[in-house]
N, C-alpha and C positions, 0 to 999 in steps of 0.2 A: 421548483427546484431547478428547472433548467435555467430561468431567470439568473438565478443564486450561481449557479456553476459558470453562466456566461460572463456575472458579473465580477467573478474571481478568476477566470481565466482572462478577462480584457486587461485586469491590475497586472497581471504577470507578462501580457503581451505590451504594456504600455513600459514596464520595465524593460522588458528585451529590447524596445524599440529604442529607448534610449542608451541600453550597453550598445548595442548590434550598429547603430546610427542608420538603421534599415527601416522601411514601411513594413509593420506587421500586422496582419487582420485590418488593414486601412488606417494603422495608425502609425505615424511619420514622426520623429523625433530627433532633434539635432544631438548629435552624440555627446552632451555635454563632460561626461566623463572622459577628460583629453589625457589624463594619465594614464599609460600603458605598464602593465597589461589590467585591464577589467578586473574586478575581482573574481574566486569563485563563490556561488551562490551554493548554499546549501536549503536546499528546502526538505521541511523535516516535519512529518505527521504520521500516524500510525497507520495500519492495512486499511484500506478502503475510505482513506481523506480526499481520493481525488486526486493525487499527485500522476499517477501514470495518464488518466485525461486530459489534464492539461500540458504533460510532454507531448502527448501525441498531436494535438491540437495546435501547438506550437510548431511540432514538426511539419506540420500540413502547411500552416501561413507562412512559415521562414523557410522552408526548402526552396521554393520557386524563387526568392528574391536574395538569398544568402548561402553559402557554403552551409549546410545544416548534417550532422550526424547523429544517429540514436543510438543507444547502448543499452540493453536490459541485461545489466550485470548477472541476474538470476537466470538468465536462458540456461536450460540444460543443453541447450544445441552449442554452447562454448564447452561445456566440460564433455561431450561427446566429442566434438573436432580435435580438443587438447588429448583425449586418452587414444585417439586413433593411432597417433605417433609421437607418446609422451618425451622421446629423446628429441623432438625436433619443433614439437609445439607446445605451448602453454597456453594457460586462460588470456595470459596478457597478449602473447602473440595474435591468438584468436580475436581478442577484442579489439587491436588495432588494426588489424585487417578489414574488421567491419565497420570501424569508424573511418577508415580510409577510404572504403568503397561508398560511406553516406556523402563523404565531402567529393569524391570525384562526382558522384550521380545527381547533385544536388547545386542549386546556386542559379543564377539568371541566364538565360539562354544565350544574351551577348556575349557572355564571356566566356564562352568555350570551355572545355574541358579542364578541371585543376586536376594538375599532374601529381604524384605522389612518389615520384622517383626516387628518394631515398628512402623511402617505407619499404619501395618494391624491392630494392635492392637489398634491404637488410633481411627481410624475410626471404630472397633465397640465398644469401650469405647460410643462415639460421638452418634452412630446410635442408641444403646439400649437404651437409655434415653426414647425413645417413645416406645417399643417394650413390649406385654404382653404376657402371657402364650396362650392365644386361636389365637396369629396372627401366626403362624406358616408357611404361606405362604408368608407372608410380611417378615417374618424372612430370609426364605430361598432364596426369591428373593434380600434381601440386601445382602446376603452372597454371592451369583453368582455374584453380580455385584462386589464387594470385591476380588473375587476370583483371579483375575490377580495380586492381591499385597499381596495375602495370602500364607504362606508358605506349606499349605496343600492344594492339589488341587484337582479336580475330584468332580463328583455326588456324589461318596461316602463320603468325606470330609465335603460335603454340608450339605448331612443327618443327620451324625452324628454331628456335630453342631448344627443344627437346635434342634435335638430330645433333646441334651444335655441341651441346655437352655431354652425350653419350660418346659422341667421336673422339672427344678429348678426353672423357676417362680412359677409350677403350687403348689410344695411344699413349697413355701415361707409361713411362718405364715402371714395369716391374708389377702393374695394376695394384699401389698401395691400397689396402685395407684397415688401415689404423685409425684410432678416432680424428676425425676431422682431416683426412689426409684428402678428401674431396673439397673441403670447401677451398682451399688455394686455387685447385684447377676452376672451379665455379666461378669464384672470382675474378680470376683470369679471364675467362670468358665472358662473364659478364659485363666487365670494363672494356674488352676489346671489341667485342663483337656484339652483344646483346643489346648494348646501350647507345644511342646515338650521342654525337659531340654534345649537345646540351645534356644528355642523361648524364654522361663522364662528368661534366662540370656540376652539378650537381651532385653527383657521389663524392665528388671532393671534398664535401662536408665530413665523410667519416675518416679523414685526417686528424680531427680533433677527437677522437677516440684515444682515451688512456692507453698510452704506451706505442699509438701509432706513427708519432714522431712526425705529422703532415702528410702522409702516405694515405691516401684512401685504398690503394690495395690492403694495406697492412691493417687499418681499423676494421675493415670488412672481414678480414681473415680471423681476425681476435674478436671481433663481435661472435664470429660461427662457433668458434673454439668455446668462446666462453660460455655460451649458451649449452653447449653439450657438456661441460664439465659438472654443470648446475651447481647448487647452492650457492654462494653470496656471488659469484662469478656471472650465474645465470639471470641474478637479479641484476647485476650491473647492465648486461646486456640489455634486458628487459627496459632496463630505464632508459638507457641509450636509444633504443629504438623508437620508446615513447616521443622521444625528444625528437629524432628523423622525421615524425610526422609534422611535429609542430613547426618544424624547418621547412617542410614540403610548404605548410600553409603561409608561412612569412612569404616565401619565395613568390607565390601568386599574389602577392600585394607591394611586393619591392618595388616595382615600379608607380609612376603615375597612373600610367593607363592601365594596370592591373588594379590600381585601387579603384580609379573610375569605372571599370567596368561593372567591379564585384561588387563596389558601393558600400555593402555591411558588412562586420567585422563575423568571421565564422562562429557558428554555435555548436557546442558538444552539448548534448543530453544524455545523462547520464541515470538510467532510471536503476531504482534498485541497488544504491550505492551504497546502503550498510553492507550489503555482501564483501567478503574480503576483496575481492577484485576490484570493487567500486572504491573502495578504501583506499587500495594501492594506488589505482589511477588518478584519485585527488591528491595524495601525497607526493606522485611523484610531479604534478603539475607545481604545486608548491613548492616543491624541493627545487625545480627549474628555478621558476620565478625566484625564491630566496636567494640564488645564487647571482642573480643579478641580469639574467636574462628575461627580457622582453617579450612578450608576444601578444597578439591582439585577441586570442581566442577565449569567445564568453561560455564559461561551462558554468551550466545548472548541474546538479547533483542533487539526486532526493534519498534521503536518510527515513528511517522509521522513526530513531529517537534522536535525541539531542546529543547525547554522551558518548558517543564512539573518541576514539583517541584522537583521529585526523582533526576531530569540530573541536577539539582545545585551544583556547585561545582565540577563537573567533568573536568577531563581533556580531551580537546577536540583537537583532531589531525585533519590535512589538509585533509588525503586521507586513503585510504587503503594501499597504498603505505607505507606510513610512518609508518603503525602500524606494519605492516611485517619487516619495518626495525628496530625497538624499539623492537620485540620479537626476532630478531637475535642476539641484542646483550646480551653479557654475564653479563652485569651488571644489569640485570634484570630492564632495562629501561620502560619495560610496566609494570611489575607487582608490581612494588611501589604505581603504581595509584589502588585505591579500583573500580573509576568507568573509563571509558573511551570512549569517545563520537564519533564515525567516520561517516561521512556524507556518503550516500548512493544514488549517484546523477542520473537521468537520464543519459544514455548513451553520450558520446561525439558526437559533429555535426559531420554528416559524408560530407566530401569535394568532390569534384569532382572526386579525385584521389583514393577514397574510395567506393563511393556509388555504382559503379555499383557490387560491389560484396555483397551487403547487403543482396539481396536475391538471390544469385546464388543457395541455396541449394534448393530452390522451383522453380527455372524456369533454371534446366539446360539446356535445347535450347534456352536460350535467346528469349523468346518470348513478355517478357513485352515491352513497349516501354522504350527508354532509361532511361528518366528524371524521371521515375516511381518510382525508390528506394530512390533517393533524396529527391523527392515531398514528399515520406510517411515519412521519417525522420525528414523534415521539419513540416510536418503536426503534426506528434505526438511529438513533442520537444525531440525526445530520450527516451520517457518511453515506458518502456520494454513489459508492460503491453497491451499498444494499439498497439505496434509494432508488439507482438506475435499475438494478436487477428486479427490484420489485414493481416499477414503473412498465419496466418490458413487458412483464406479467399481466397487467391490468391492459395493456396495449392489445396483447395477443388475445385476450378474452373479450375484448371490444369485437376484436376483428372476426371472432368468431359466432356473434351476437345474429339474431335475426336479421331480416332484410328490412331496411327501411319500409316504415306504413305496415309491418306486420304487426298483428296484435300480441305476439309472444312477447314476454317479460326480456328485458336486456341482462343479459350474464352480468352486469356491473350493478344491478338492482340488488340490494340486500348484501353486497359483497363485505366481507370480513377480512381482517388481517389472517386470521388462522386457516380460511379458505384458499388466501393468497399464497401463503407458505406453503400449502398442500398442493397447488398447482402445478402439473406437470405439462412440460410442451409437449405440442403434437407434432414436431417434426418427424418425417418419414425416418425408418431406421428403427435400431434398439428404444426401448423406452427411455424417454428424457429422464433425467432426477428432477425432483420438486425443487420450487425455488429456494427451500429450506436447505436442501441436502445440496446444491448446488454453492450456497450463500457460506453455509457452514464450511465446506471445503476450500473456499477462496479465503476465507477469514482464519481459517485453523486449520490448514491444510497438515496431511501425512499421518504419521504413527502419533505426534504431540497431538492432533485434534483428536483422534481416538481416544487418547487417555484423559484428556480435558473433559470430553464426553462424560467418562465416568465420574469424573471430579466434581461436574458441575455443580451439584447440591452443596460442595462444601461451603464453609461460612472461613474457613483459613488453612494454614498449613497442617497442624494438627488433623483437623478433619479430612483433610484431603488424602495423608496420609493411610487412614481408614478405609477409606473406599479405592486406592490404589492396588491393583492385584501384583503377587508376589512375584510375578514373573514379568512383570512390566520392565519396559528396554529402556524408561527413563525413570528418574526420583522424582519426588515433588519439588524439590530444590531446582533439578534441571529444568520442569515445566513453567516452574515462575520463572525461571531465567528465559525460557524460548517467550513466554509473555512479554517480558520486560522488553526483549530485542526486539518484538514486533511492535513495539510501540503501543502497547494494552496498559491503561494505567492500573492504580493499585488502589483497593478499598479494602478498609477493617472488617469489613463485614462478609466479605464476599472473596473468594479464592479469584473466582474470573469476572474482574472488577468490571465491566463493561456489558450494561444491561443487553445490549442487542445480539452480543456474540453469546453472552450468558444465556440467554433465551433461545438462541440457534440450537445450542449444544444440549439445554433441556428437553428441546423438543426432538433434539436425534436420540437421547436416552431414551424419551418416552417410547419412542416410534422403533425401537431398536430389536422387539420381540414382539411378537404380538400378542403375548400374555403380558407386555408390559414388566418382565422379571428384573430388568436391569433396574429400571426407575423403581420400583417396589424393593427390592432388596437394599439399596443405597438408603434409600430413606428411613428403611427400617432399622439399619446400621446406627444410622446417624440417630434417630429415636432412643435406641437403647443405652448410646453413648450419654446423650444429654438425660437420659431419666435417672442416670447413675449420680447427677449431681442433686447437693443438699444445698439451701430449699430446690424446690422444682424450679425449671427454666424454661424461659418460653419457648427454647430452641425444640425442646422436645415437642411442644404442640404444633410448632410450625411444620415439622417433618411429618407428624401425623395427617396435618391438613394435606399436604402433599400427597399423602397415601388415601385423600377423602374420608378420613376419621375426624368429626369435629367434636364428639361427646368430651372428650377429658378439656379439649381447649374451652368448650362453654364452661364446663364446671369449674377451672379455674379462675378463668374471669370473672365467674359469677360469684365464687366466695373471695375474691380479692378487692368486690368492689367498695368496700369500706376502708379499702387503704385511704391514710392519712393525705398521701399524694396522689390526689386525682390525675394530674398530668404523667405520673409514672405508669398508672394504671393503662390510660390511652394509651401511650407510648409501646407497652408490654404488646397491646391488642392490635397496633399497627405493625408491630414487628412480627407476630404470628401470620396475621391476616397478607403477609408478603409472599407467601407460600406459593409456588408456581404450581399449575395444575392445569393438564389440556382436556379434561373430561368431566362429565356433571355439571355443565354449564347450567341447564334449564333448572336442575334442583338449586343452585347457586344464586341464580336470579329470582326463582321464585321465594325463597326463604326472605330475599333482599328486598323484595317488592312489597311483600305482605305485613300491614304492620298492625296495629289495635291490640295486641298482645297483654294478656291481663298477666300470664306467669314470666316473672322476670328472668329466667334461664331464656326463654324465646325471645325477649326482647334483646337480650346480651346477642343470642345467636343471631339475631336480625343485624345488629348492628356490625358482629364479625364480619357476616357475610356483604355488606356494604361496603366496609373497607376492603374487603378481597376483592371484591367487582372493579372497586376504584382504581387500585395497585395493580391491577393485571394491566400490562401494556399492551394485550391484543385485542383489550375491550375496545370499543370507541366511546367517546364522551358523549353523554346523554343527558337530557335535561330530567329526565324521570331518574337518573340515579343521583343528581341532585338534590330533589326532592326529598327523595329515599332518604339520604345520609342526613339531610336536616330532621327529618320526622324520627327517624332513629337516636339520633344524639339527644334530642329533646325528651324523648321516652323514657330515659334515664337519668336527667338531671336531678330528681329527688331522690335517687337511689345512691349516689356518690359523695364524698366527703365535700368537695367542691363543685356545684353546680355550674358555676360560671365557667370552668374551665370546658365543658361541654358547649356552653352556650358560645363560646370564643371559636370553639371548633366547628360548628357547625356552618359559619360564615366562611371561616378558612377553607373548609372539605369542600362546599359550594363552587367556590372559585376554582379551587386545584382541579376537581372536577371539569370544568367547564373550559378551562385554560390548557388542559392536559398533562398540568403539571403532578409529579408523585403527594401524595397525601403525606407522607415523611422521607423526610432527605437521609441518605447515605453519601458514602463516598463514589458513589457510582453517579448521582444525580447533582451533588453539591459541586463538582469540576464544574468550572466554566467552559464556553463552548470551543476553548484551544483543545480543550481534552476531550470533548466529545460529551459533554453534560450539558444540561441547562442550567441555566443561571440561576444562583441560591435565591 
């Protein structure tokens, strides 16, 4: 897994090296993309596909060599900061402050600090609309917050700024307190006393603000007042403030010396850009460039799905490899597009020839059961987040093992996916969540995750509605929309259409109460629902199996053995045997592995349990199950209308068990790797 993650990150590093024109992770590329500006690159993948991991690595690799800023658009700290002073702050101003601080704190040491004077001046003009003369502590706190983007640093600069501003407010005739009345005073102090001559020249850029008529003073005053007014006026001010940051970045490269010292174009990383803030920042960038302004900022934005409004009209590329190929072309094949969408799928499926090396870095002594790496990849669907969390648990278990040379067995020997999901960290402090609990919260957080837990056994919206509590805060339609928004796929047979997420939700449902009341109640409700259908439906027996009852399913399958369509009979058996269950494993295995039955019902029951084990994604592939599937299918060849169907199935089942593929495909498993499934 580590090698697969590294290979994908290396491709992104190659693309970044081409676009920035600097060395990234040891890769040096000439920036063939001569047309300015470079495109906005939207990286699209659902939850847990590794976008944040890739951005973190890019940030680490690029920050020492070119100005680099990272922003998590879903960070609650942004909302907290904006809520502390809603009249003088917004999500956009908080985001720009963090981005500006990122640019000033990065880049090669030889280049010196990159100044964001225009951004600082605009933020001061906006913040000062709510300041008064007797609020020196509040003014000091705000200036300290803005210090990372200020051209003057240190406690002395903050004290001088506070003293100068409060003195100007105190001396103002009549101590005006009308909306925005201190903006003019603040701008006057800023331009005359707080900024150096070079800073004042930079602030002249605000003369281009709508209505400023070339006056920097008027532009800053209008900016501050428009922000206070809210609505469309605030939106205009926010847009212009974003362009102030871009102008600061352009200033850093304006001279030949500035370009040579910094070498690479600046890089902006917008994680979780599917959030409203992220879409706004991307839209502002595209709008600015669409009006003829050129800048050299390389923008990467991570989205969870491909259809937000801001991505419409983008050029969509099939892979990172194709993007790197276009970036290499001297014809500016990539930069001709203002917006490029690149899929960021889960890792490709691990075949038998590659799976043994997936966990070699955490299992150098090869103590893990041989089938565990492949089973782990099958369970996670290749989502790096899930694989990383479970790999970390394996590493922790290994570290807790007996000393080298000790006769005690390693905790990795005989490890199962079930045990891995139930592993709880041993860090000091309150009890840590289990691996399953932490993963479920990361992949389906909050209230939506709790409700999806209750609906996880449902096949469709109608079944989900039966399980949704009457007092639920969200409807099934809203929950379906929440799944779509997070980039989860759809399947006609499962309301939650990703097998990894669904298993985690089902695991939570099973463990919700000590007596498993929620699990039992949900499956009983669905059993009753489907039992009302005529003729009898396989769904009824599937939910009975989930509650540990097999008698009716065996009777139904035994009674329908003489169906003319043997393939349809086998399909029903596989559908029933896809039932989830987290208990009774010894009994299921005992039934599956004991053959030689004369009784027809016992032979059907054995085949049902073999299929049940083979389709359980928490089971490890094993040769004994291959043998059992072959024997159970051949034992029924003379009892069905078309024995050749079972003969063919014997070979297919054995190969599927060996390779970790499902015995029966559905929408969750039929998807290609781009959507998290195994190839059909």
